[in-house]
C-alpha positions in Angstrom: -130.2 43.9 -102.3 -132.1 45.6 -99.9 -134.6 48.4 -100.7 -134.4 50.9 -98.2 -137.1 52.8 -99.2 -139.7 49.7 -98.4 -138.1 49.1 -95.3 -138.8 52.9 -94.2 -142.3 52.5 -95.6 -142.7 49.5 -93.6 -141.7 51.4 -90.5 -144.0 54.0 -90.8 -147.0 51.5 -90.9 -146.4 51.1 -87.6 -145.9 54.5 -85.1 -146.6 56.1 -81.8 -144.6 53.4 -79.7 -144.7 53.8 -76.3 -143.4 51.2 -73.4 -144.4 50.5 -70.2 -144.4 47.2 -68.5 -147.1 45.3 -67.0 -146.6 42.7 -63.4 -148.8 40.5 -61.5 -151.4 42.2 -59.2 -150.2 40.4 -56.0 -146.7 39.6 -54.9 -145.3 36.0 -55.7 -143.1 35.9 -52.8 -139.9 35.8 -51.9 -137.4 32.7 -52.8 -139.3 31.6 -55.8 -137.8 30.3 -58.6 -138.7 27.8 -61.7 -136.4 25.5 -62.7 -135.8 25.0 -66.5 -135.9 21.7 -67.9 -133.5 20.1 -70.4 -135.9 20.9 -73.1 -136.6 24.1 -72.3 -133.1 25.3 -72.3 -132.5 23.6 -75.5 -135.4 25.8 -76.6 -133.3 29.3 -75.5 -132.4 30.7 -78.6 -136.3 30.8 -80.0 -139.1 33.0 -79.5 -142.8 32.3 -80.4 -144.1 34.7 -82.2 -148.2 35.4 -82.2 -150.2 38.2 -83.7 -154.2 38.2 -83.5 -156.2 40.5 -85.3 -160.0 41.5 -84.2 -162.4 43.8 -86.2 -163.5 46.9 -84.5 -166.9 45.4 -83.5 -164.8 42.9 -81.4 -162.5 45.7 -80.2 -165.4 47.8 -79.3 -164.8 49.0 -75.3 -161.9 47.5 -75.2 -159.4 50.0 -73.3 -155.6 49.8 -72.5 -156.1 49.8 -68.8 -158.7 46.9 -69.1 -155.9 44.7 -70.8 -153.4 45.8 -68.2 -155.8 44.9 -65.6 -156.5 41.6 -67.0 -152.8 41.1 -67.1 -152.5 41.8 -63.5 -154.6 39.2 -62.9 -153.2 36.8 -65.6 -149.7 37.1 -63.8 -151.0 36.0 -60.8 -151.4 32.7 -62.5 -148.6 32.7 -65.1 -146.1 33.9 -62.6 -142.8 32.8 -63.7 -143.8 34.4 -67.2 -142.9 38.0 -65.9 -139.8 36.2 -64.1 -136.3 37.1 -65.1 -133.7 35.2 -65.8 -130.6 34.2 -63.4 -128.0 31.4 -63.7 -127.0 28.9 -61.2 -123.2 28.9 -59.8 -122.6 26.2 -62.3 -123.9 28.8 -64.9 -127.2 26.7 -65.6 -130.3 29.2 -66.1 -133.3 29.4 -64.2 -136.3 32.0 -63.7 -135.8 34.0 -60.4 -140.1 34.8 -60.3 -139.4 38.1 -58.7 -142.5 40.0 -60.2 -140.4 42.1 -62.5 -143.2 42.1 -65.3 -143.9 41.8 -68.9 -143.2 44.5 -71.2 -146.1 46.3 -72.7 -145.8 48.1 -76.2 -148.5 50.5 -77.4 -148.6 51.4 -81.0 -150.8 53.0 -83.8 -151.3 51.8 -87.6 -153.0 54.2 -90.1 -154.4 51.2 -92.4 -157.5 49.3 -91.4 -157.4 45.3 -90.5 -158.5 44.5 -93.8 -155.8 46.6 -95.8 -153.4 45.2 -93.7 -154.4 41.5 -94.2 -154.9 42.0 -98.2 -151.0 43.1 -98.3 -150.2 39.5 -97.4 -146.6 40.1 -96.4 -145.1 38.1 -94.1 -142.1 40.5 -92.9 -144.9 43.1 -91.9 -146.5 40.9 -88.8 -142.8 41.6 -87.2 -143.9 45.4 -86.7 -147.1 44.0 -84.4 -145.1 41.7 -82.6 -141.7 42.5 -80.5 -138.4 41.2 -82.2 -136.2 41.8 -78.8 -134.6 38.8 -77.5 -132.9 37.9 -74.1 -129.9 39.5 -73.1 -127.3 41.0 -73.4 -128.7 42.0 -69.5 -129.9 38.6 -69.0 -131.4 40.2 -65.6 -133.2 42.9 -66.9 -135.1 40.9 -69.9 -138.2 40.0 -69.8 -139.2 36.5 -71.3 -142.7 38.3 -72.6 -144.0 41.1 -74.4 -147.0 41.9 -75.4 -147.7 44.7 -78.2 -151.5 46.4 -78.7 -151.8 48.2 -81.8 -154.9 50.3 -82.7 -156.0 50.4 -86.3 -157.7 53.7 -87.9 -161.2 51.3 -88.6 -161.4 50.9 -84.8 -159.7 46.9 -85.0 -156.9 46.0 -83.2 -153.9 43.5 -83.3 -152.4 42.0 -79.9 -149.3 40.6 -80.5 -146.8 38.5 -77.8 -143.6 37.5 -78.0 -142.7 34.5 -76.2 -139.6 33.2 -75.2 -139.5 29.7 -75.8 -137.6 29.0 -73.0 -140.9 29.5 -70.9 -143.1 27.0 -73.2 -144.0 26.0 -76.6 -146.8 27.2 -78.9 -149.4 25.4 -77.2 -148.6 27.1 -73.9 -148.2 30.6 -75.1 -151.8 30.1 -77.0 -153.2 29.0 -73.8 -151.6 31.9 -72.0 -153.4 34.2 -74.4 -157.0 32.2 -74.4 -156.7 32.5 -70.4 -156.4 36.3 -71.1 -159.4 36.8 -73.0 -161.3 34.8 -70.4 -160.1 37.5 -67.7 -160.9 40.4 -70.1 -164.2 39.2 -70.6 -165.0 38.6 -66.9 -163.3 41.9 -65.4 -165.1 42.9 -62.1 -165.5 39.3 -61.1 -162.0 37.9 -60.8 -161.1 36.4 -57.6 -157.2 37.0 -57.3 -157.1 34.1 -54.5 -155.6 31.9 -56.4 -154.2 28.4 -55.0 -150.9 29.4 -55.3 -150.8 33.3 -54.0 -153.6 32.8 -51.4 -151.7 30.5 -49.4 -149.2 33.4 -48.4 -146.5 30.9 -48.8 -143.3 30.9 -51.3 -142.9 28.3 -53.3 -139.5 27.2 -54.3 -138.7 24.2 -57.2 -135.4 22.7 -55.7 -132.7 22.7 -58.2 -132.0 18.8 -59.4 -128.7 17.6 -58.1 -128.8 14.1 -59.7 -125.9 12.8 -62.3 -126.8 13.3 -65.7 -127.8 10.0 -67.2 -125.6 8.6 -69.9 -126.3 9.6 -73.4 -128.1 7.0 -75.5 -127.3 8.6 -78.7 -126.9 12.0 -79.9 -130.4 13.6 -81.4 -130.7 14.6 -85.0 -133.0 17.2 -84.2 -130.8 19.7 -82.5 -127.5 21.4 -83.7 -125.0 23.3 -81.2 -124.0 26.2 -81.6 -121.5 28.6 -80.7 -121.6 30.0 -77.6 -124.2 33.1 -76.8 -123.2 34.4 -73.4 -126.0 36.0 -72.0 -127.5 37.4 -75.7 -130.0 34.6 -76.7 -129.6 34.6 -80.3 -127.7 32.9 -83.0 -126.5 34.6 -86.4 -127.1 32.7 -89.4 -124.6 32.2 -92.1 -126.8 33.6 -94.6 -130.1 35.9 -94.8 -133.1 34.1 -94.3 -136.1 34.9 -96.1 -140.1 34.3 -94.6 -143.2 33.9 -96.8 -146.9 32.4 -96.3 -149.9 31.1 -98.1 -153.0 29.9 -97.9 -154.2 26.3 -98.9 -157.7 26.0 -99.6 -160.1 23.3 -98.0 -160.9 22.4 -102.1 -156.6 22.7 -102.6 -156.3 20.3 -99.4 -159.0 17.3 -100.8 -157.3 17.3 -103.9 -153.7 17.1 -102.3 -155.0 14.2 -100.2 -156.7 12.1 -103.0 -153.4 12.1 -105.3 -151.5 11.3 -102.3 -153.4 8.4 -100.6 -153.4 5.1 -102.4 -157.0 3.9 -104.0 -156.8 1.0 -101.4 -156.3 2.6 -98.4 -159.0 3.0 -95.8 -158.2 6.3 -95.0 -157.0 9.8 -96.4 -153.5 10.7 -95.0 -153.2 13.1 -92.9 -153.2 16.9 -94.0 -150.2 18.0 -92.0 -148.1 15.1 -93.2 -149.5 15.6 -96.9 -148.3 19.1 -97.1 -144.9 18.5 -95.7 -144.2 15.9 -98.4 -145.0 17.7 -100.7 -143.0 20.5 -99.3 -140.2 19.0 -98.3 -139.8 17.4 -102.0 -140.5 20.5 -103.4 -137.4 22.3 -100.9 -135.0 19.5 -102.1 -135.6 20.0 -105.8 -134.8 23.2 -104.9 -131.9 22.1 -103.3 -130.7 19.9 -106.4 -126.5 20.0 -106.4 -126.2 21.0 -102.7 -126.7 18.6 -99.9 -130.3 17.3 -99.7 -132.6 17.5 -96.5 -132.8 13.5 -96.4 -133.0 13.8 -92.4 -136.4 16.3 -91.3 -137.6 16.9 -87.8 -141.5 16.8 -86.9 -142.7 19.2 -84.2 -146.1 18.5 -83.2 -148.2 18.8 -79.9 -148.4 15.7 -77.4 -152.1 14.8 -76.8 -151.1 13.1 -73.8 -149.3 16.4 -71.8 -151.0 17.2 -68.8 -150.5 21.3 -68.0 -149.8 21.7 -64.6 -152.1 24.1 -62.8 -151.4 28.0 -62.1 -150.0 28.4 -65.5 -147.2 26.1 -64.9 -146.5 25.3 -68.2 -143.7 23.9 -70.2 -142.1 22.4 -73.5 -144.2 19.3 -73.9 -144.1 19.2 -77.8 -143.0 15.9 -79.8 -139.8 16.3 -81.4 -139.2 13.8 -83.9 -136.8 13.0 -86.6 -137.4 11.2 -90.0 -134.7 9.9 -92.4 -135.1 9.0 -95.7 -132.2 6.4 -96.8 -133.0 7.3 -100.7 -132.8 10.2 -102.9 -136.0 12.8 -102.0 -135.8 14.1 -105.6 -136.1 10.7 -107.3 -139.0 9.6 -105.2 -142.8 10.0 -105.1 -144.5 12.2 -102.4 -146.6 9.2 -101.2 -143.0 7.5 -100.2 -142.5 10.3 -97.9 -146.1 10.7 -96.7 -146.1 7.2 -95.3 -142.3 7.8 -94.0 -143.3 11.1 -91.9 -146.6 9.1 -90.6 -144.7 5.7 -89.9 -141.2 6.4 -89.2 -141.0 9.3 -86.9 -138.6 8.9 -84.0 -139.7 10.9 -80.8 -136.2 12.0 -79.5 -137.1 14.1 -76.8 -135.2 11.6 -74.2 -132.2 12.2 -76.0 -132.5 15.9 -76.3 -132.6 16.1 -72.5 -130.0 13.9 -71.9 -127.7 15.4 -74.0 -128.6 18.8 -72.2 -127.9 17.6 -69.0 -124.9 16.0 -70.1 -123.4 19.6 -69.3 -126.0 21.0 -66.9 -127.7 23.4 -69.5 -124.4 25.1 -70.6 -124.2 24.7 -74.1 -126.4 26.5 -76.8 -128.7 24.9 -79.4 -131.0 25.5 -82.4 -134.1 23.5 -83.1 -135.9 24.7 -85.3 -133.7 25.0 -88.6 -130.8 22.7 -87.5 -132.6 20.6 -89.8 -135.3 21.0 -92.0 -138.0 21.1 -89.1 -141.8 20.9 -90.0 -143.9 22.2 -87.5 -147.8 21.1 -86.5 -150.2 23.9 -84.8 -153.3 22.5 -86.3 -154.0 21.2 -82.8 -153.3 24.4 -80.8 -156.4 26.3 -80.0 -155.4 29.5 -81.6 -158.7 31.1 -82.2 -159.7 30.1 -79.0 -159.0 34.2 -78.1 -162.2 35.9 -78.1 -163.4 39.5 -77.5 -166.8 40.5 -77.0 -167.9 37.0 -78.3 -166.1 37.8 -81.5 -163.0 35.5 -82.6 -160.2 36.8 -84.3 -160.6 37.8 -88.1 -156.8 35.8 -88.1 -154.2 34.9 -86.2 -150.2 34.3 -87.1 -148.3 32.3 -85.6 -144.0 31.5 -86.0 -140.9 31.3 -84.4 -138.2 33.9 -84.4 -134.7 32.2 -84.5 -134.9 29.9 -87.1 -131.5 28.0 -88.2 -130.1 27.8 -91.8 -131.8 24.5 -92.8 -135.3 26.5 -92.5 -138.6 25.7 -90.8 -142.0 25.3 -92.4 -145.2 26.1 -89.9 -148.9 24.7 -90.8 -151.5 26.9 -88.8 -155.3 26.6 -89.2 -156.5 29.1 -91.7 -159.5 30.6 -89.5 -161.8 30.0 -86.5 -164.0 27.4 -88.6 -161.3 24.7 -88.9 -160.6 22.5 -91.5 -163.7 24.5 -93.9 -160.9 27.4 -94.4 -157.8 25.4 -95.3 -154.4 26.5 -93.9 -152.1 28.9 -93.7 -148.5 27.5 -94.0 -145.5 29.9 -93.4 -141.7 28.9 -94.5 -138.6 30.5 -93.1 -135.7 29.8 -95.5 -132.5 31.0 -96.8 -133.7 33.9 -98.8 -132.1 33.0 -102.0 -134.1 29.9 -102.0 -137.5 31.3 -101.7 -138.5 32.5 -105.3 -137.7 29.0 -106.7 -139.5 27.8 -103.8 -142.8 29.6 -104.8 -142.4 28.7 -108.7 -142.3 24.7 -107.1 -145.2 25.3 -104.8 -147.6 26.6 -107.3 -146.6 23.6 -109.9 -147.7 21.0 -107.3 -150.9 23.0 -106.7 -150.2 24.5 -103.8 -148.2 28.1 -102.7 -151.0 30.8 -104.1 -153.5 33.1 -102.3 -156.7 32.8 -104.0 
């Protein structure tokens, strides 16, 4: 049962909401479009959400006009992140780079940064980043929304809502890190980027080549009922989200327990955590359908991001299939499976989307139980006045019924600060899972 009083208290925490729009400082030009790949369209019902917390010392001297000025410059490079979605005659979506701008949100909070973080309530982060989605007015919906919230202590949070159709979490993080570089150099910015200084428009031609034959249907995506121009899909059950800190000491213990004594190297942290959580979720779901197939999302170390902010969904999306009961298996076996048997499905996803010209709607996160590795994303690369964030929170909106697990660095010092794990699952599974994780030596805040 929903506690209405708690919900009302949460909404009082953040107030004084003001809306405006920010676009590029120079015109992009006419007839400029950005074609979406099959992978981009596969992610259309998902949204990357990031929140950066900065102390009062870090935010000293940072005014809202200065933030907006930095965005004027930023959007000259990332011009299609403030575009608007259109459809071709066949119905395939693409981005019309018409400089319509991003939504800019100003807000206030009467708590300090420290008080906010001490509440350790993942649901509260939604108040610091827009939950708006694309549609139902497709032509007018901004794919990028930025929220600046000022706290009582003088600190701020910067919230980014980034339509996944633009790019993955790496793209979103690079976008924010570039913003911090521009903020630091306001006054010496050269607006003449390679793209805009030419004075000519650029048109990304729509592909007319026939769709390749589908080799096999990817296991990592699930087709959903058509959503039309309102890009969000409904879950069949209420979903719950919670986060916890895994300390460096807990990680060391976990790795020593999972790694075999005769192994030359310890098992990777990400796969070790995934194995424990996978095993725990299977126990919670005992008697129902077991998560014998899981999806793994990781950065592609070979991917090269294009110049001038042209980024896309480059992450590796793989599946791992267990042909044995998960609950009766030692987590060590699951780790070996995750490390050695992951099957990259990016090509199959592209083929599936091209087969119907990108007209069908799919979910990726939560189509299967999904593990997302954000360890290598430079989440703490955003600096203000030489200070890194106190804390960075990243997740994805639009997770399907099977749930998703996000593994992030716990702070700017890297492995020494452990990991933050955020889990989204059907709400009725959350209490039992928390108990199960604590039994396995993780799951509680110190």
